[in-house]
N, C-alpha and C positions, 0 to 999 in steps of 0.2 A: 356162335362160336367165333366166326371171323371178326366180329366187332370186338370181342375180348382180346383177340390176338392183335388187332390193329391198335387197340388202346395200350396194350403192353409195349408194343413197338414204339408208339408215340412217346410214352413215358421214358423209355430207354434213350430215345433221341433227345428229349428235353434234358435228361440228366447229362448226357454227353456234351450237349451244347452249353449247359451251365458250367460244366467242368472246364471247357475251353475258355469261356468268358472269365472264369475265376483265375485261370493262369495267365490271362491277358493276351490270348491269341487274337490276332487281327486279320490274318489271311483267310479270305473266303474259301479258298481251295482246301484248307485244313478242315473247315466245318463240313464241307461236302464229302471229303474223304472219310472222315469219322462217321458221318451219317451212312455212307455206303458200306463201310465195314460193319457198322451196327446192324444194318439190314441183312448182310450176308451171314453174320454170326447168328442173328435171331432166326432167320429162316432155315439155317442149318440145324439149330437146336430144335426148332418147332417145324419140322418138315411138313406136317399136316397143313399148315398155313400156305406154304408154297404149292402143295399138291392141290388144295381146294381152289385156289385162286388162279392157278396156271400162269405163273409169272416169268415164263421163259424169255419173252421179248424184253421185259424190264431187266432181267438178269444180264442179258447180253449188253444192253445199253449202259447199265451201271458198271459192268466190268470194263467196258471200253473207256468210259469216263474215268474210272479209277486208274486205269493203266496210263491214260494221258496225263493225269495229275502227277502220278509218280514219275513218269518220264520227264515231264517239265521240271519237277523238283530236282531230279538227278542231273539234268542238263544245267540247271542254275548252279548247282554245287560244283560241277566239273568245269564250268566256264571260267 
């Protein structure tokens, strides 16, 4: 079951990455932010995946990373 969930998540990330490539996005932080958002949306919809694998440490690290990316982008806009 975890393998199927991982495959679905991988397909979602590939679709998001291809969409960013299609619109011409060049910033690596945009790719990382979209991947993190995809992860949180998917694990929110499919809570069983998060429960079975126990991803609490990964959740915290990804949340901090996402917050840093957003903070940096806001800083760049306000600078």
